[in-house]
N, C-alpha and C positions, 0 to 999 in steps of 0.2 A: 521121224528117228534118223531116216538115211542122211537129212540135211545136217542133224548134229554130229553124224558120225563122220561127215565130209568135212565139216569144220574142225573137229580133231584131227584128222588125218592132215590137213592144210597147217594146223598149228605145229603138230609135232613135224612135218618136215620143215617148217618155218626154223622151227628151234634146233634140229639137227643141223640145216646149216649153218645158222650162228655159230653154234657151239664148233663145228668143224672149222669154220672160216676164224674163228677167235683161237684157237690150238695154232692154225697154222701161222697166224700173223703173229702169237706171241713166240712160236718157235722160231720164227724168221728173225724175229727182232733179236731174242737172245742170241741168237748165233750172229746175228750182223755185229751187235755191240761187242760180244766176244772176240770174235774176228778182228775188230778194228783194235779193241786194246790189245790182243795178240801181235798185231802189227806194228803198233806205236811201240812195245816192249822188245819184239824179237824180230821185227822186219830187218834188220840188216845184219842178222847172224846169219851165217854162213852153216846149212845142214850139212851134217856129214852121213852119207848115205851107207857109207861101207859098213857100219855098224848098226845093227837092229836094235833100237830100243822099244819095247812095248810100252803101253800105256803105265802110268805109275798106280801104286794101289789105291791112290784117294781119287782117282778117276772109274774105278772100275763097279764100285757101287753107290746106290743113290744117295744115301746119307751124306758122305764124304763129298759126292758132287754138289749137293745142295749147299754143303758149308762152304765148298769153295767158290760157287756160285754167290752167297751173300756176302762173303770177303771181296767179290769183284774179282775174282783170278779170272784169266782170259780163258784158259781152258777149261775152267769149271762152266762158265756161263755157255760155253758152245756144248759141253757135253749135257747140259740141263736143256738148253734149246732142242738137242737131240732126242734127249728122254721126252719132252714134252711133245715133239712130233711123232715118237712112237707110241704115246698114251693116247694121242687123239683118237685114233680109231678105236681104240679098246673103249674110251669113255663113249663113243657113238655106239657100239655094241650093249654095253651097261645100260646106257640111257633108253636103247631099244628094249631090252628087256623090262625095264621099269613101266615104259610106255604098254608093251603087250599085256605087262600083269595088270594095270590098271584098265585095260578095254576087256581083261579077261578072255584072252585069246590063248589059251592054254597050249595048243600045240606050237604055235609061234614063239610062245615063251620059253618052252621045254628045248625048242631047236636053237634059239638064241642063248639060252642058257649053257647049252653043251660047245658052242662056239666060244662063249666066253671063257668057260673052262679049260678048252684047249689053248686058247689064246695067253692065258695066264700060266698054264703048265708050261707051255714053251717059253714064256718070259723068266721063269722061275730056274731054269736049266734043265727040265726035263726031257 
């Protein structure tokens, strides 16, 4: 039985590593593509730093960011890449909850659920 548990742990660690790697690669790819598109379009524009301009409203919330990225707008792709980067460790915690629950490890499931709740609470502006 200990051998089967060891295989499960190795599989869990492998899946976790693949998930984190995929999240970082996807994020970097989106930011790189968005950055290149931004430079092609605005690379020759001289910025005016005397006036502060915050992010436009369409880049402050998830749905408009996804819509901008789908429309291949450079800033939308960059923002989506950053959202994917932020979501990657949160997905890791959620995956950990599922893994601990499948192993019926109630203590670690509870602790990980608390961590996930804190992460989600902090992201929603709490």
